[in-house]
C-alpha positions as CSV (number, residue, x, y, z in Angstrom):
1,N,0.0,0.0,0.2
2,L,3.1,2.1,0.4
3,F,2.9,2.8,-3.6
4,I,-0.8,3.8,-4.0
5,N,-0.9,7.1,-6.2
6,S,-2.8,9.5,-4.3
7,P,-2.1,12.8,-2.3
8,T,-4.3,11.3,0.9
9,S,-1.7,7.7,0.8
10,I,1.5,10.1,0.6
11,T,-0.2,12.2,3.6
12,Q,-0.9,9.2,5.9
13,M,2.5,8.0,5.0
14,A,4.3,11.3,6.5
15,L,2.3,10.8,9.6
16,H,3.6,7.3,10.3
17,F,7.2,8.7,10.3
18,T,6.4,12.0,12.5
19,H,8.6,10.8,15.2
20,L,11.6,11.2,13.1
21,H,13.9,14.3,12.7
22,F,12.8,16.5,9.7
23,P,15.7,15.9,7.4
24,L,14.6,12.4,7.3
25,L,11.2,13.1,7.2
26,F,11.5,15.3,4.3
27,L,13.4,12.9,2.5
28,I,11.1,10.3,2.5
29,I,8.3,12.4,2.0
30,T,10.4,13.2,-1.2
31,I,11.1,9.9,-2.6
32,C,7.2,9.1,-2.1
33,L,6.6,11.8,-4.3
34,C,8.8,10.7,-6.7
35,I,7.6,7.2,-6.7
36,S,4.3,8.2,-7.1
37,S,5.2,10.6,-10.4
38,T,6.7,7.7,-11.7
39,F,3.7,5.4,-11.4
40,A,1.3,7.8,-12.4
41,V,-0.4,7.4,-15.9
42,K,-0.9,10.3,-17.9
43,P,-4.5,10.5,-19.4
44,Q,-4.8,9.7,-23.1
45,N,-7.7,10.3,-25.4
46,F,-7.8,8.3,-28.7
47,Y,-11.2,9.1,-29.9
48,P,-13.3,7.3,-31.3
49,F,-11.5,4.1,-30.3
50,F,-10.5,4.2,-26.3
51,K,-9.4,6.8,-23.6
52,V,-7.2,6.0,-20.6
53,D,-7.7,7.4,-17.5
54,A,-5.0,8.7,-15.0
55,D,-5.6,5.5,-12.9
56,G,-4.8,3.4,-16.0
57,I,-8.6,2.3,-16.6
58,I,-9.6,2.1,-20.1
59,H,-13.1,3.2,-21.6
60,R,-13.9,2.0,-25.0
61,Y,-16.1,4.4,-27.0
62,Q,-17.5,1.8,-29.3
63,H,-20.0,-1.1,-28.4
64,I,-19.2,-4.2,-30.7
65,K,-22.2,-6.4,-31.3
66,L,-21.1,-10.2,-31.5
67,V,-23.1,-12.4,-33.4
68,P,-22.8,-16.5,-33.2
69,P,-21.5,-18.4,-36.5
70,S,-24.4,-19.5,-38.7
71,N,-25.5,-21.3,-41.7
72,N,-26.9,-19.4,-44.4
73,P,-29.5,-21.7,-46.5
74,K,-30.0,-19.0,-49.6
75,T,-25.8,-19.0,-50.2
76,G,-25.3,-22.6,-48.5
77,V,-22.5,-20.6,-46.6
78,Q,-21.8,-22.3,-43.4
79,S,-19.4,-21.0,-40.4
80,K,-18.3,-22.1,-37.0
81,D,-15.7,-21.1,-34.4
82,V,-12.1,-22.3,-33.8
83,T,-10.0,-21.9,-30.8
84,I,-6.5,-21.5,-31.5
85,L,-4.6,-20.7,-28.9
86,P,-6.9,-20.7,-25.6
87,Q,-4.2,-19.4,-23.1
88,K,-4.1,-16.3,-25.3
89,N,-7.9,-16.2,-26.3
90,V,-6.8,-16.2,-29.9
91,S,-9.2,-17.8,-32.5
92,A,-11.0,-17.8,-35.6
93,R,-14.2,-17.9,-37.6
94,L,-14.2,-20.2,-40.4
95,Y,-16.2,-19.7,-43.7
96,L,-17.1,-22.6,-45.9
97,P,-18.9,-22.1,-49.5
98,K,-21.4,-24.0,-50.9
99,I,-20.1,-27.7,-51.5
100,S,-21.2,-29.0,-55.1
101,R,-19.4,-32.1,-55.2
102,K,-17.3,-34.2,-53.0
103,N,-13.6,-33.4,-51.3
104,Q,-14.3,-29.9,-53.3
105,K,-11.2,-27.7,-52.9
106,F,-11.3,-24.1,-52.8
107,P,-8.7,-21.1,-52.5
108,L,-8.0,-20.3,-48.9
109,L,-8.1,-16.7,-47.6
110,F,-6.9,-15.5,-44.2
111,Y,-8.8,-12.3,-43.2
112,I,-7.8,-9.9,-41.0
113,H,-9.9,-7.2,-39.3
114,G,-9.9,-3.7,-39.1
115,G,-10.1,-1.2,-36.2
116,G,-7.0,0.8,-35.5
117,F,-5.4,-2.6,-33.3
118,C,-7.6,-2.1,-30.6
119,T,-11.4,-2.4,-31.5
120,Q,-13.4,-4.7,-33.6
121,S,-13.7,-8.5,-34.0
122,A,-13.8,-11.5,-36.1
123,F,-17.2,-12.2,-34.6
124,S,-19.0,-8.7,-34.8
125,S,-22.2,-8.7,-36.9
126,M,-20.4,-6.2,-39.3
127,Y,-17.4,-8.6,-40.1
128,D,-19.8,-11.3,-40.0
129,S,-22.3,-10.6,-42.9
130,Y,-19.3,-9.1,-45.1
131,L,-17.3,-12.4,-45.0
132,H,-20.6,-14.4,-45.5
133,K,-21.0,-12.4,-49.1
134,L,-17.4,-12.6,-49.7
135,T,-17.3,-16.3,-49.0
136,S,-20.3,-16.9,-51.6
137,E,-19.3,-14.5,-54.3
138,A,-15.7,-15.1,-54.2
139,N,-15.9,-19.2,-53.6
140,V,-13.4,-19.5,-51.4
141,I,-12.8,-20.8,-47.9
142,I,-11.5,-18.2,-45.1
143,V,-10.4,-18.1,-41.9
144,S,-11.3,-14.7,-40.3
145,I,-8.5,-14.2,-37.5
146,D,-9.4,-12.8,-34.2
147,Y,-6.3,-11.6,-32.5
148,R,-5.7,-10.0,-29.3
149,L,-6.5,-5.9,-29.3
150,A,-4.6,-3.4,-27.6
151,P,-4.1,-1.3,-25.6
152,E,-4.4,-4.3,-23.2
153,H,-2.3,-6.2,-25.8
154,L,0.2,-3.8,-27.1
155,I,1.8,-4.2,-30.8
156,P,3.3,-6.7,-31.5
157,A,0.8,-9.0,-30.1
158,C,-1.7,-8.7,-33.1
159,Y,0.8,-9.7,-35.7
160,D,2.3,-12.6,-33.3
161,D,-1.3,-14.1,-32.9
162,S,-2.2,-13.7,-36.6
163,W,1.0,-15.8,-37.3
164,A,0.1,-18.3,-35.3
165,V,-3.2,-18.6,-36.6
166,L,-1.4,-19.2,-40.3
167,N,1.0,-21.8,-38.8
168,W,-1.9,-23.4,-37.2
169,A,-3.8,-23.5,-40.7
170,A,-0.9,-24.5,-42.6
171,Q,-0.7,-27.8,-40.6
172,G,-3.8,-29.2,-42.2
173,T,-5.4,-31.1,-39.3
174,E,-8.7,-28.5,-39.1
175,P,-11.5,-31.0,-40.9
176,W,-12.7,-28.0,-43.0
177,L,-9.4,-26.9,-44.0
178,K,-7.9,-30.6,-44.3
179,I,-10.9,-31.4,-46.8
180,H,-11.6,-28.3,-48.8
181,A,-8.8,-26.0,-48.7
182,N,-6.4,-25.6,-51.5
183,F,-3.2,-24.7,-50.0
184,S,-1.5,-24.1,-53.1
185,R,-3.9,-21.1,-53.5
186,V,-3.4,-19.1,-50.3
187,F,-4.5,-15.1,-49.9
188,L,-4.0,-12.6,-47.2
189,A,-6.6,-9.8,-47.0
190,G,-7.3,-7.0,-44.4
191,D,-9.0,-3.7,-44.3
192,S,-7.1,-0.8,-42.2
193,A,-5.0,-1.9,-39.3
194,G,-6.3,-5.2,-40.6
195,A,-4.3,-4.6,-44.2
196,N,-1.3,-3.7,-42.2
197,I,-1.2,-7.0,-40.3
198,A,-1.8,-8.8,-43.6
199,H,1.3,-7.1,-45.1
200,N,3.4,-7.8,-41.6
201,L,2.1,-11.3,-42.3
202,M,3.2,-11.5,-46.1
203,V,6.8,-10.0,-44.8
204,R,7.3,-12.9,-42.5
205,A,5.8,-15.7,-44.5
206,S,8.4,-14.2,-47.6
207,E,11.3,-14.1,-45.0
208,E,10.8,-17.8,-43.3
209,S,11.1,-20.5,-45.7
210,H,9.5,-23.2,-43.8
211,F,6.1,-21.8,-43.8
212,V,4.4,-24.3,-46.2
213,A,1.5,-22.8,-47.3
214,S,1.5,-21.2,-50.9
215,L,1.2,-17.4,-50.6
216,V,-0.5,-16.2,-54.3
217,G,-1.1,-12.9,-53.3
218,M,-2.7,-10.1,-50.7
219,A,-5.7,-7.3,-50.8
220,L,-5.1,-4.6,-49.1
221,I,-8.2,-2.6,-48.1
222,D,-8.0,1.1,-47.1
223,P,-4.4,0.0,-45.2
224,Y,-3.2,2.0,-42.4
225,F,0.3,2.9,-43.0
226,G,2.6,5.5,-41.2
227,N,3.7,8.7,-43.9
228,G,6.9,9.5,-42.0
229,K,5.1,11.7,-39.6
230,P,4.4,11.5,-36.2
231,D,1.6,9.1,-35.5
232,S,0.4,9.2,-31.5
233,L,-2.0,6.2,-31.7
234,W,0.6,4.1,-33.6
235,T,3.2,5.6,-30.8
236,Y,1.2,4.7,-27.9
237,L,-0.3,1.0,-29.1
238,C,3.4,0.3,-30.1
239,P,5.8,1.6,-27.3
240,K,8.9,-0.4,-28.5
241,S,8.4,1.3,-32.1
242,N,11.6,1.8,-34.0
243,G,9.9,5.5,-34.9
244,I,7.9,7.0,-37.7
245,N,9.6,4.8,-40.1
246,D,9.4,1.7,-38.1
247,S,9.1,-1.0,-41.4
248,R,5.9,-2.4,-39.6
249,F,4.2,0.8,-39.8
250,N,5.7,2.7,-42.8
251,P,7.0,0.0,-45.3
252,A,7.2,2.5,-47.8
253,A,10.3,3.6,-46.1
254,H,11.6,0.4,-46.9
255,R,11.9,-0.7,-50.5
256,S,14.4,-3.2,-50.6
257,M,12.2,-5.1,-48.3
258,L,9.1,-4.7,-50.5
259,S,10.9,-6.0,-53.2
260,E,11.5,-9.2,-51.4
261,L,7.6,-10.3,-50.8
262,K,7.2,-13.5,-52.5
263,C,3.7,-13.4,-53.7
264,S,2.7,-12.9,-57.2
265,K,0.1,-10.4,-57.1
266,V,-1.2,-7.6,-54.9
267,L,-4.1,-5.5,-55.0
268,V,-4.4,-2.5,-53.2
269,C,-7.8,-0.7,-52.5
270,T,-8.8,2.7,-51.4
271,A,-11.5,5.4,-51.5
272,G,-11.4,9.2,-52.8
273,K,-12.6,10.7,-49.4
274,D,-10.3,8.2,-47.1
275,F,-8.0,10.2,-44.8
276,L,-5.4,7.5,-45.4
277,R,-5.8,7.6,-49.2
278,D,-2.3,9.2,-49.9
279,R,-0.6,6.2,-47.6
280,A,-2.4,3.5,-50.0
281,W,-1.1,5.3,-53.1
282,T,2.4,5.6,-51.4
283,Y,2.4,1.9,-50.7
284,Y,1.4,1.1,-54.5
285,E,3.5,3.4,-55.8
286,T,6.8,2.5,-53.7
287,L,6.2,-1.4,-54.3
288,K,5.6,-0.6,-58.0
289,K,9.2,1.1,-58.2
290,S,10.7,-1.5,-55.7
291,G,12.1,-4.0,-58.2
292,W,9.2,-6.6,-57.2
293,K,8.2,-8.6,-60.2
294,G,4.5,-9.5,-59.2
295,Q,1.3,-8.4,-60.8
296,L,0.3,-5.0,-59.1
297,G,-3.1,-3.2,-59.2
298,I,-4.9,-0.3,-57.3
299,K,-8.5,0.3,-57.3
300,E,-9.8,3.5,-55.9
301,I,-13.4,4.4,-55.1
302,E,-14.5,7.8,-55.9
303,G,-16.5,9.7,-53.2
304,E,-16.3,7.5,-50.7
305,G,-14.3,7.6,-47.1
306,H,-12.8,4.9,-45.1
307,V,-13.9,1.4,-45.1
308,F,-17.3,2.7,-46.5
309,H,-18.0,-0.9,-47.8
310,L,-18.2,-2.3,-44.4
311,F,-21.0,0.1,-42.9
312,N,-23.3,0.2,-46.2
313,Q,-22.4,-3.2,-47.8
314,T,-25.2,-3.2,-50.0
315,S,-24.6,0.3,-51.8
316,E,-23.6,0.1,-55.6
317,K,-20.2,1.4,-55.0
318,A,-19.8,-1.7,-52.0
319,K,-20.6,-4.2,-55.0
320,V,-18.2,-2.6,-57.2
321,L,-15.2,-3.2,-54.8
322,M,-16.6,-6.3,-54.0
323,K,-16.5,-7.4,-57.8
324,S,-12.7,-6.5,-58.0
325,I,-11.8,-8.2,-54.7
326,V,-13.5,-11.5,-56.1
327,H,-11.8,-10.6,-59.5
328,F,-8.6,-10.5,-57.8
329,L,-9.3,-14.1,-55.8
330,A,-10.3,-15.8,-59.1
């Protein structure tokens, strides 16, 4: 109880030592104040994601509605949840498209949800409805990764969790994957912070030759990358960052790394009114000039904002973007 960060506790502590000489008493109080200052938490506000009080309590602004897995009788898409790292609460939701013949194989897509590394879920109603549609239209089997969220679990937890899911899937022991996944056609995709994670998974898979799945390509939707300028959210969530040009956050500052990506194609998607639009284009232009030999495309939807396709999934422009992603995965 000597280290409780409050003026009252410090005063009470000093009263316990009133029998001491003044210099010693003054020294003890000074030390207590220094300890109190050291353990104090500076209030932080990262609207619309979360805020942190001076006592370290985290308050989230968004209430995320979670939905259970389900089967869609109209599309034939089935979904189920799998726990992968129970000790870390890392799991995934799997989506299986309509099966028309025995042991039918489908391309395998790992999807990573966005939310600034600190909100949303693979089990949210928004992502569940979107990935049901994507599974049906693209005719792919999807592993939607549910990673631990910051700030309770600081970066790189999200990267490590997602990498663990890739390696778990590559073992091929999960029944749906064992029977129906075509491990020679594997894709990564994600939106916003999820696109950032997808890119970093591709970098790691490109560096580690033991990864057995054949990664064909990745689709990065409204990617949350750095632009060489201070970013308070990234700095707070990744306290061990190498700075504004950390390769995990600003890959465009590391052209040689981009040139080593092992996949054969990349699609970058953005929107005309997306506040991250310039970062998507910078990534695209840098990859294009890096010497990477794959097939590169970019799709921009005019007049729309960040991840608009998730908030208004039935809009005509959301359908246009969906068609681009489906074509990419074909």
